[in-house]
C-alpha positions as CSV (number, residue, x, y, z in Angstrom):
1,M,-67.3,-34.2,-18.9
2,L,-64.2,-33.4,-16.8
3,L,-63.5,-35.2,-13.5
4,Q,-66.2,-37.8,-14.1
5,D,-66.3,-40.2,-11.0
6,N,-63.8,-38.0,-9.2
7,L,-65.7,-34.8,-8.3
8,Q,-67.7,-35.2,-5.0
9,G,-69.3,-31.8,-4.5
10,I,-68.5,-28.7,-2.5
11,Q,-65.9,-29.1,0.2
12,H,-66.0,-25.6,1.7
13,L,-66.4,-21.9,1.0
14,A,-63.5,-19.7,2.1
15,F,-64.1,-16.2,3.7
16,F,-61.3,-13.7,4.5
17,V,-62.0,-12.2,7.9
18,T,-60.4,-9.4,9.9
19,D,-61.0,-11.0,13.3
20,L,-61.1,-14.8,13.4
21,E,-62.6,-15.2,16.9
22,R,-65.3,-12.6,16.2
23,S,-66.3,-14.4,12.9
24,K,-66.4,-17.8,14.6
25,S,-68.7,-16.4,17.3
26,F,-71.0,-14.9,14.7
27,Y,-71.4,-18.2,12.9
28,E,-71.7,-20.2,16.1
29,Q,-75.0,-18.3,16.7
30,F,-76.4,-20.2,13.8
31,G,-75.2,-23.6,15.0
32,F,-71.7,-23.8,13.3
33,K,-69.1,-25.7,15.2
34,E,-65.3,-25.7,14.7
35,K,-64.0,-28.8,13.1
36,L,-60.4,-27.6,12.8
37,G,-58.4,-24.6,13.9
38,A,-54.9,-24.2,12.5
39,E,-52.1,-21.7,11.7
40,I,-50.0,-21.8,8.6
41,P,-46.5,-20.3,9.1
42,M,-46.0,-17.1,7.1
43,E,-43.9,-13.9,7.6
44,P,-44.4,-11.6,9.5
45,E,-47.2,-13.6,11.2
46,P,-49.0,-16.9,10.6
47,V,-52.2,-17.2,8.6
48,K,-55.0,-18.3,11.1
49,L,-57.6,-20.7,9.9
50,S,-60.8,-22.1,11.3
51,F,-63.0,-24.7,9.5
52,I,-66.5,-24.5,10.9
53,E,-69.4,-26.8,9.9
54,F,-73.2,-26.9,10.2
55,S,-75.5,-29.4,8.5
56,G,-72.9,-30.5,5.9
57,L,-71.8,-26.9,5.0
58,T,-68.2,-26.1,5.8
59,L,-66.8,-22.6,5.9
60,E,-63.1,-21.8,6.0
61,L,-62.5,-18.6,7.9
62,V,-59.1,-17.1,7.1
63,E,-57.4,-14.3,8.9
64,L,-54.4,-13.0,6.9
65,P,-51.4,-11.2,8.4
66,G,-49.9,-7.8,7.7
67,D,-50.8,-5.8,4.7
68,M,-53.1,-8.5,3.4
69,H,-55.1,-8.1,6.7
70,E,-55.6,-4.4,6.0
71,Q,-56.8,-5.1,2.4
72,V,-59.5,-7.5,3.7
73,G,-60.9,-4.7,6.0
74,C,-61.2,-2.3,3.0
75,R,-63.4,-4.6,0.9
76,E,-67.0,-3.4,0.5
77,D,-68.7,-6.3,-1.3
78,G,-67.7,-9.3,0.8
79,N,-64.7,-11.5,1.3
80,V,-65.5,-14.8,-0.4
81,D,-62.1,-16.0,-1.6
82,H,-62.8,-19.3,-3.3
83,V,-65.1,-22.2,-3.5
84,A,-63.4,-25.6,-2.9
85,L,-64.6,-28.7,-4.6
86,N,-63.9,-32.1,-3.1
87,V,-62.2,-34.8,-5.3
88,K,-61.4,-38.4,-4.6
89,D,-58.0,-38.3,-6.3
90,I,-56.2,-34.9,-6.4
91,D,-53.4,-36.1,-8.6
92,K,-55.8,-37.5,-11.2
93,A,-57.8,-34.3,-11.1
94,Y,-54.7,-32.2,-11.6
95,A,-53.5,-34.3,-14.5
96,E,-56.9,-34.2,-16.2
97,L,-57.5,-30.5,-15.8
98,T,-54.0,-29.5,-16.9
99,A,-54.3,-31.8,-19.9
100,A,-57.6,-29.9,-20.7
101,G,-55.7,-26.6,-20.7
102,F,-56.4,-25.4,-17.1
103,Q,-53.4,-23.8,-15.3
104,A,-53.0,-24.0,-11.6
105,L,-52.4,-20.7,-9.7
106,E,-49.9,-22.4,-7.4
107,E,-46.3,-23.1,-8.6
108,D,-45.9,-26.6,-7.1
109,A,-49.4,-27.9,-7.5
110,P,-51.0,-29.9,-6.0
111,V,-49.9,-28.3,-2.8
112,F,-49.7,-30.3,0.5
113,L,-50.8,-28.7,3.8
114,P,-50.5,-30.4,7.1
115,L,-54.2,-29.9,7.9
116,W,-56.6,-32.5,9.1
117,E,-55.4,-35.9,10.4
118,N,-53.3,-36.9,7.4
119,G,-53.0,-33.5,5.5
120,T,-54.7,-32.1,2.5
121,K,-53.7,-31.5,-1.1
122,Y,-55.2,-28.8,-3.4
123,F,-54.7,-26.7,-6.4
124,T,-56.7,-23.7,-7.7
125,V,-57.8,-22.5,-11.2
126,R,-59.6,-19.4,-12.3
127,G,-63.2,-19.5,-13.7
128,P,-64.3,-17.5,-16.7
129,D,-64.9,-14.3,-14.7
130,G,-61.8,-14.6,-12.5
131,E,-63.3,-16.5,-9.6
132,K,-61.1,-19.0,-7.9
133,V,-62.1,-22.6,-7.9
134,E,-60.1,-24.9,-5.6
135,F,-59.9,-28.7,-6.1
136,S,-59.1,-30.4,-2.8
137,Q,-58.6,-33.8,-1.3
138,I,-58.4,-34.4,2.4
139,L,-55.9,-37.2,2.8
């Protein structure tokens, strides 16, 4: 079994949204509260993020800029981008999965992002039907 004693369960589900504030308000009706709001620099505009949580379930709401924003609004069957699985040791998980033949979608995996108090590192692989599975460690 891969990632034995490393995999800790679902960290979050990521949804692409067209209006971050509208989506946050929608989920707040059900008791979700924002744990982290952030912007990732990107041209022509930053990517806007909000991590909201309720009863142990974390959703990552992602508002993309420019042309990517328009594509999100055209989807008809939902906007789930990926499921993120929490690991204790991202570097160990990356080494184990690449040794088993998995290929990260990111060029310089694991990727560091300055989110949360000490940052986070992640990498993403594709499942058998093209779904994206992110492995993530909040540092």
